[in-house]
N, C-alpha and C positions, 0 to 999 in steps of 0.2 A: 490628678487629672492630667492627661497628656495634652500636649500642645501640638497643633498642626503647624508645620514649618511656614506655611503660607499665611498664617493668621498671626498678626502681632498681638502681644499680650493684652493691650487695651481693647482690641477688637474682640478677643475671646471673652473678656469680662463683660463687654457690651452685649455680646450674643447671649451669654449666660443670664445677665440681668433681664434682658428682653424675654428670654424663654421662661424664666421664673415669674415674671410679671404676667405673661400670658397664661401660665398654668394657674396662677392665683385667680384670674378672671374667667377661667374655663368653667363651662357648665358643670355643675356637680353631678357626679354619677352616683346613683342610689341603688340599693338592693330593693327587691319587690316590696318589702314591708315599709319602705320609705316613700313609695310612689305617692301615697295620699298626702304626705307632708309636703313634698315638692309641688304637687298639684295645687294645694292650698296656697303655698307661697307664690306660685306663678300667677295666681289671680291677683295678688297684691303687687308683685314686681314682674316686670317683663322678663327679666333674666335672673335666674337663681344661680349665683356663682358660689364657688368654694369660699370666697372671701365673705359673701353674705351670710354664710352659716358657720364658718370656723373662725369666729372672732367673738369678742364680748357681745356685740350687737347680734351676732349669730345665735348666741344662747337665748337672747330675748325673742328673736324670730322663731326659733325652734319651740320655745315655751308657748308662744302665741298659737302656733300651728297645732301642736300636740293638744293643748287645752281645747282649741276649737274642734278638733277631730273627736275629742272625748265629750263634746257637747257641754263643756264647762266654760264659764266666763273666766277669761284669763286675767288674773289680778296683775296689774302692771308691776313688774319686778325689774330690778337692775340685774346685770350679769352677776354681781357679787351676791345679791340676795338669792338668785337661782342656785348658784354654786353652794352657798352655805345651807340652804334648805335641802338640797340634794344630799349633802353630807349628814344632815340631821335626820334624813329618812323620808322626806316628803316624796311620795311616789311619782308625782308628775315631774318634779324637778330632777329626781333621780333618772327618770326615763330621758329627760332632756340631755343630761350630762352623758348618759350611756350612748345616745344617738350621736352627740357631738364627737365622742371619742371614736365611735365606729366610723363615722364619716371622715374623721381625721386620718384613720387608718387607710381608708380607701384612697384618699387624696395623696397621702404620703407614699403609698405603694405606686400609684400612678406617676408621681413625681420621680421616684427612684427609677422607674422604667424609662420615663421620658428623658431623663438626664443621664442615665447609665451610672447612677450614683453608687458604684460599688464600694466606695470608701465610707459610705454611711449617710444617714439623714439626721439632721440636727433640728430639734423642735425647741423654739424659744417663745417667749410671750408670757402673759400674765395668768393664763388659766392652767395649762398643763402642769407647770412646776408645783402648783399648790395641791395637785390631785394625783400624785404618783401611784398611790394604792388603787385609786379608782380606775386610772387608765390601764394599770396592770390587770385588773379584774374585768376589764371591758372587752369588747370585740375588736379593739385596735389591732392586735397582732393577727388575728384571723382575717380581718379585712385587708391589712397590709399585704399579707401573703396570698390572699384569695385572687390570684390572677391566672388560674388554670395551669396550663403547661409551663408558665413562667414562674411558678412558685419556687422551683429549684434555683432560679436566678436570684430571686429576692431573699431566699432563706438565709444566706450568709451575710446579708447587708445589715450592719448594726444601726440601731436607732438610739440616739442620745437625746436627753432632755437637759437643756441649760437651766440650772437651778440657782446660779449666782444672781443676786438681786440687781446687780449693775454690770451685766456682761460686756457692755460697750467699753467700760473702763479697763477691763482685762485686755481687750484688743488694743486699746490706745496705749496701755502700758507696754505691751509687746512691741508695738510700732515705734514708740519712743526709744525703747531699748535698742532696736535695730538701727535707728537713726544715730544714737549716741555711738554705737559700735562702728558705724560707717565713718563718723567724724574722727574717732580715735585712730582708725586705720589710715585715714587721709593724712594725718599729721605724723604718722610713724615713719 
């Protein structure tokens, strides 16, 4: 990422943090086949954000909406139960996970455009790393790239999934290493 000379480093980080926070709370953009899902959820919530759908609780919200639209009583399930049942072949839970990954592709593509993230998008969290085959087989990539004439801008942008169970500790170890190096150079 380039730095504008008039913006101090901490101001740049504050700007990026605020932009990412706003993107997370932004209204979810849907494809036509998801309009009914969003309409259902808007009756329950005033605002249906990306955060409300692309989280563990989002799986629960999607499961409730899809079940209701199918005119089925939604058995109350945890995010883990939805994910595991999808993997086992439950058709409703599989549709929930497919919608989740498709919507994640849309939001990730929007974020890449909003932030100019040519260096890549990194996905972390508890859901995606456990379902790498499923996300690869989903509409994630199609929806990530589905930005009309901006597809050629998005096409070379890599998307990575953090699979380490404790990624924060990797970052802390790197930071500690930098601090030790700085101290060693200070005494040289």
